[in-house]
Backbone as CSV, one residue per row, in Angstrom:
resi,resn,N_x,N_y,N_z,CA_x,CA_y,CA_z,C_x,C_y,C_z
1,UNK,48.507,-108.726,144.316,47.581,-107.684,143.971,48.253,-106.337,144.256
2,UNK,48.210,-105.437,143.292,48.876,-104.146,143.506,48.111,-103.318,144.535
3,UNK,48.785,-102.501,145.263,48.101,-101.664,146.260,47.219,-100.628,145.572
4,UNK,46.116,-100.302,146.219,45.200,-99.311,145.648,45.814,-97.929,145.708
5,UNK,45.604,-97.226,144.640,46.111,-95.862,144.593,45.196,-94.970,145.408
6,UNK,45.732,-94.145,146.232,44.848,-93.262,147.014,44.141,-92.279,146.080
7,UNK,42.909,-92.010,146.403,42.130,-91.090,145.597,42.604,-89.663,145.848
8,UNK,42.591,-88.880,144.784,43.003,-87.489,144.951,41.943,-86.748,145.757
9,UNK,42.356,-85.953,146.694,41.366,-85.239,147.506,40.601,-84.226,146.653
10,UNK,39.320,-84.149,146.881,38.505,-83.148,146.198,37.997,-83.566,144.841
11,UNK,38.298,-84.775,144.364,37.848,-85.189,143.036,36.335,-85.302,142.980
12,UNK,35.765,-85.912,144.005,34.316,-86.083,144.031,33.617,-84.727,144.109
13,UNK,34.134,-83.838,144.935,33.533,-82.510,145.067,33.635,-81.743,143.756
14,UNK,34.760,-81.891,143.066,34.945,-81.226,141.793,33.952,-81.767,140.756
15,UNK,33.763,-83.064,140.761,32.812,-83.673,139.834,31.406,-83.172,140.116
16,UNK,31.033,-83.091,141.377,29.700,-82.588,141.737,29.531,-81.133,141.303
17,UNK,30.572,-80.337,141.482,30.500,-78.933,141.063,30.310,-78.819,139.561
18,UNK,31.062,-79.634,138.822,30.903,-79.614,137.360,29.481,-79.999,136.970
19,UNK,28.938,-81.026,137.607,27.578,-81.460,137.288,26.576,-80.349,137.587
20,UNK,26.739,-79.685,138.712,25.833,-78.593,139.056,25.951,-77.432,138.089
21,UNK,27.172,-77.111,137.704,27.370,-76.009,136.761,26.741,-76.328,135.405
22,UNK,26.992,-77.539,134.910,26.405,-77.923,133.623,24.880,-77.960,133.702
23,UNK,24.368,-78.482,134.814,22.914,-78.521,134.992,22.325,-77.128,135.032
24,UNK,22.980,-76.215,135.743,22.506,-74.835,135.801,22.560,-74.161,134.450
25,UNK,23.626,-74.452,133.701,23.749,-73.874,132.366,22.635,-74.375,131.456
26,UNK,22.370,-75.676,131.494,21.302,-76.229,130.666,19.946,-75.665,131.067
27,UNK,19.722,-75.520,132.345,18.472,-74.958,132.825,18.334,-73.502,132.401
28,UNK,19.428,-72.759,132.486,19.393,-71.347,132.112,19.108,-71.176,130.627
29,UNK,19.553,-72.122,129.812,19.302,-72.045,128.376,17.904,-72.548,128.054
30,UNK,17.426,-73.551,128.795,16.157,-74.180,128.478,14.965,-73.324,128.883
31,UNK,15.040,-72.599,129.975,13.908,-71.800,130.446,13.518,-70.740,129.422
32,UNK,14.472,-69.948,128.898,14.060,-68.984,127.867,13.563,-69.672,126.593
33,UNK,14.121,-70.842,126.299,13.660,-71.538,125.096,12.214,-71.983,125.256
34,UNK,11.821,-72.374,126.472,10.435,-72.777,126.701,9.492,-71.593,126.578
35,UNK,9.936,-70.424,127.000,9.063,-69.259,126.896,8.902,-68.832,125.440
36,UNK,9.862,-69.169,124.601,9.759,-68.814,123.192,8.873,-69.783,122.419
37,UNK,8.714,-71.002,122.950,7.861,-71.979,122.272,6.405,-71.579,122.476
38,UNK,5.794,-71.135,121.444,4.386,-70.760,121.518,3.562,-71.813,120.804
39,UNK,2.479,-72.219,121.405,1.606,-73.171,120.730,0.760,-72.410,119.732
40,UNK,0.589,-72.977,118.565,-0.216,-72.265,117.572,-1.664,-72.185,118.052
41,UNK,-2.335,-71.095,117.755,-3.728,-70.964,118.196,-4.606,-72.000,117.493
42,UNK,-5.601,-72.497,118.210,-6.504,-73.485,117.626,-7.456,-72.792,116.661
43,UNK,-7.762,-73.453,115.574,-8.768,-72.889,114.675,-10.108,-72.803,115.407
44,UNK,-10.926,-71.838,115.069,-12.176,-71.646,115.820,-13.140,-72.827,115.712
45,UNK,-13.096,-73.591,114.650,-14.039,-74.693,114.483,-13.584,-76.004,115.099
46,UNK,-12.354,-76.061,115.604,-11.830,-77.318,116.135,-12.387,-77.590,117.535
47,UNK,-12.946,-78.790,117.757,-13.529,-79.081,119.069,-12.456,-79.303,120.129
48,UNK,-12.833,-79.101,121.364,-11.912,-79.300,122.475,-11.761,-80.793,122.754
49,UNK,-10.823,-81.111,123.612,-10.585,-82.508,123.965,-11.809,-83.100,124.670
50,UNK,-12.432,-82.328,125.552,-13.631,-82.801,126.258,-14.772,-83.046,125.277
51,UNK,-14.886,-82.192,124.286,-15.936,-82.357,123.276,-15.701,-83.614,122.453
52,UNK,-14.454,-83.825,122.044,-14.148,-85.032,121.257,-14.415,-86.297,122.069
53,UNK,-14.069,-86.267,123.353,-14.304,-87.422,124.213,-15.797,-87.684,124.374
54,UNK,-16.578,-86.622,124.539,-18.030,-86.776,124.683,-18.637,-87.326,123.394
55,UNK,-18.171,-86.846,122.263,-18.689,-87.357,120.984,-18.344,-88.825,120.789
56,UNK,-17.154,-89.216,121.213,-16.748,-90.617,121.108,-17.649,-91.492,121.968
57,UNK,-17.958,-91.027,123.178,-18.853,-91.783,124.052,-20.236,-91.927,123.432
58,UNK,-20.769,-90.834,122.872,-22.093,-90.874,122.252,-22.078,-91.845,121.074
59,UNK,-21.048,-91.781,120.262,-20.961,-92.663,119.099,-20.876,-94.125,119.532
60,UNK,-20.046,-94.414,120.525,-19.896,-95.787,121.007,-21.211,-96.316,121.599
61,UNK,-21.894,-95.478,122.364,-23.157,-95.900,122.982,-24.245,-96.083,121.920
62,UNK,-24.238,-95.237,120.895,-25.219,-95.381,119.814,-24.984,-96.688,119.058
63,UNK,-23.713,-97.017,118.814,-23.404,-98.286,118.146,-23.839,-99.476,118.997
64,UNK,-23.647,-99.375,120.299,-24.052,-100.437,121.212,-25.571,-100.598,121.211
65,UNK,-26.287,-99.503,121.223,-27.746,-99.539,121.186,-28.247,-100.120,119.866
66,UNK,-27.645,-99.708,118.754,-28.044,-100.250,117.445,-27.788,-101.750,117.365
67,UNK,-26.647,-102.202,117.897,-26.329,-103.629,117.879,-27.312,-104.415,118.743
68,UNK,-27.686,-103.859,119.889,-28.654,-104.537,120.766,-30.020,-104.630,120.097
69,UNK,-30.429,-103.568,119.423,-31.724,-103.606,118.714,-31.710,-104.627,117.580
70,UNK,-30.587,-104.668,116.848,-30.475,-105.648,115.762,-30.470,-107.072,116.330
71,UNK,-29.794,-107.278,117.447,-29.764,-108.582,118.093,-31.148,-108.980,118.573
72,UNK,-31.896,-108.028,119.122,-33.260,-108.305,119.570,-34.136,-108.709,118.390
73,UNK,-34.044,-107.995,117.271,-34.841,-108.331,116.092,-34.480,-109.725,115.570
74,UNK,-33.186,-110.038,115.535,-32.753,-111.348,115.049,-33.212,-112.454,115.995
75,UNK,-33.153,-112.200,117.290,-33.582,-113.214,118.254,-35.088,-113.422,118.190
76,UNK,-35.856,-112.357,117.992,-37.309,-112.495,117.862,-37.666,-113.272,116.594
77,UNK,-36.914,-113.040,115.535,-37.146,-113.780,114.299,-36.817,-115.258,114.501
78,UNK,-35.714,-115.529,115.203,-35.337,-116.915,115.476,-36.357,-117.579,116.395
79,UNK,-36.928,-116.830,117.328,-37.928,-117.372,118.249,-39.186,-117.779,117.503
80,UNK,-39.520,-117.044,116.457,-40.721,-117.361,115.682,-40.583,-118.684,114.949
81,UNK,-39.366,-119.075,114.664,-39.161,-120.314,113.887,-38.455,-121.406,114.685
82,UNK,-38.391,-121.284,116.009,-37.650,-122.290,116.773,-38.380,-123.633,116.723
83,UNK,-37.606,-124.703,116.759,-38.185,-126.042,116.597,-38.269,-126.804,117.912
84,UNK,-37.336,-126.581,118.821,-37.340,-127.359,120.061,-37.706,-126.479,121.253
85,UNK,-38.104,-127.159,122.314,-38.502,-126.450,123.528,-37.322,-125.706,124.145
86,UNK,-36.134,-126.317,124.141,-34.953,-125.673,124.728,-34.503,-124.468,123.903
87,UNK,-34.596,-124.581,122.588,-34.220,-123.447,121.730,-35.170,-122.281,121.948
88,UNK,-36.460,-122.593,122.089,-37.438,-121.530,122.348,-37.193,-120.888,123.716
89,UNK,-36.855,-121.696,124.726,-36.580,-121.163,126.064,-35.345,-120.275,126.039
90,UNK,-34.313,-120.693,125.322,-33.106,-119.871,125.202,-33.407,-118.545,124.513
91,UNK,-34.208,-118.600,123.454,-34.573,-117.384,122.732,-35.406,-116.466,123.623
92,UNK,-36.319,-117.032,124.405,-37.126,-116.223,125.318,-36.248,-115.527,126.361
93,UNK,-35.290,-116.260,126.904,-34.372,-115.672,127.881,-33.561,-114.536,127.257
94,UNK,-33.113,-114.770,126.053,-32.313,-113.752,125.355,-33.154,-112.509,125.074
95,UNK,-34.388,-112.702,124.649,-35.284,-111.576,124.364,-35.554,-110.789,125.644
96,UNK,-35.813,-111.494,126.739,-36.075,-110.811,128.014,-34.843,-110.017,128.467
97,UNK,-33.678,-110.616,128.304,-32.439,-109.935,128.694,-32.236,-108.672,127.863
98,UNK,-32.436,-108.768,126.569,-32.246,-107.599,125.700,-33.285,-106.527,125.986
99,UNK,-34.509,-106.939,126.279,-35.546,-105.947,126.581,-35.271,-105.232,127.906
100,UNK,-34.601,-105.887,128.838,-34.205,-105.218,130.082,-33.017,-104.287,129.846
101,UNK,-32.169,-104.657,128.918,-30.943,-103.893,128.673,-31.182,-102.629,127.845
102,UNK,-32.115,-102.684,126.895,-32.332,-101.551,125.990,-32.649,-100.244,126.720
103,UNK,-33.528,-100.222,127.712,-33.777,-98.933,128.400,-32.538,-98.363,129.090
104,UNK,-31.684,-99.242,129.618,-30.436,-98.748,130.229,-29.557,-98.103,129.184
105,UNK,-29.440,-98.739,128.017,-28.632,-98.165,126.935,-29.194,-96.823,126.490
106,UNK,-30.525,-96.748,126.368,-31.152,-95.496,125.929,-30.947,-94.381,126.958
107,UNK,-31.064,-94.719,128.234,-30.859,-93.713,129.286,-29.415,-93.233,129.300
108,UNK,-28.483,-94.162,129.153,-27.072,-93.787,129.142,-26.757,-92.927,127.924
109,UNK,-27.364,-93.257,126.781,-27.157,-92.457,125.573,-27.690,-91.040,125.769
110,UNK,-28.842,-90.907,126.395,-29.405,-89.573,126.650,-28.478,-88.772,127.572
111,UNK,-27.921,-89.422,128.583,-26.981,-88.750,129.492,-25.745,-88.286,128.729
112,UNK,-25.209,-89.167,127.892,-24.007,-88.817,127.124,-24.289,-87.697,126.129
113,UNK,-25.485,-87.682,125.557,-25.823,-86.602,124.623,-25.915,-85.263,125.343
114,UNK,-26.433,-85.280,126.572,-26.456,-84.045,127.365,-25.052,-83.570,127.697
115,UNK,-24.190,-84.501,128.047,-22.792,-84.161,128.334,-22.113,-83.610,127.084
116,UNK,-22.414,-84.207,125.942,-21.835,-83.730,124.682,-22.320,-82.317,124.374
117,UNK,-23.593,-82.063,124.601,-24.130,-80.715,124.333,-23.434,-79.671,125.210
118,UNK,-23.184,-80.035,126.468,-22.502,-79.091,127.368,-21.040,-78.896,126.961
119,UNK,-20.370,-79.995,126.619,-18.937,-79.919,126.308,-18.680,-79.235,124.964
120,UNK,-19.592,-79.389,124.034,-19.382,-78.851,122.690,-20.103,-77.520,122.460
121,UNK,-20.663,-76.951,123.509,-21.351,-75.672,123.366,-20.334,-74.599,122.980
122,UNK,-20.707,-73.737,122.042,-19.767,-72.685,121.644,-19.560,-71.690,122.788
123,UNK,-18.315,-71.251,122.873,-17.991,-70.224,123.864,-17.607,-70.779,125.115
């Protein structure tokens, strides 16, 4: 095995200096470039991020409430025509569950609509 060549003194320090100089140069060029990057002004009619999020919540909760109401109507219709005792019991349980759930959905929707009104208020 050949003997290892001794490292030249100061090579590591020189490399570190070069890295620092290049880093400083890049930083010096990048800082003024960032100050020149201006974000375009938002159009006056465009909603804010908080407003869009609130509207999404209201829309999702409204869809959930509509689906629960449709499910309740379908289950009540199925209950009217059930043939067996177990099917009727299952339908009754489902109807009771949906009737307990609907007021929670409505209350949550009202809360989200209030949040949307606050977030989307002009000014």
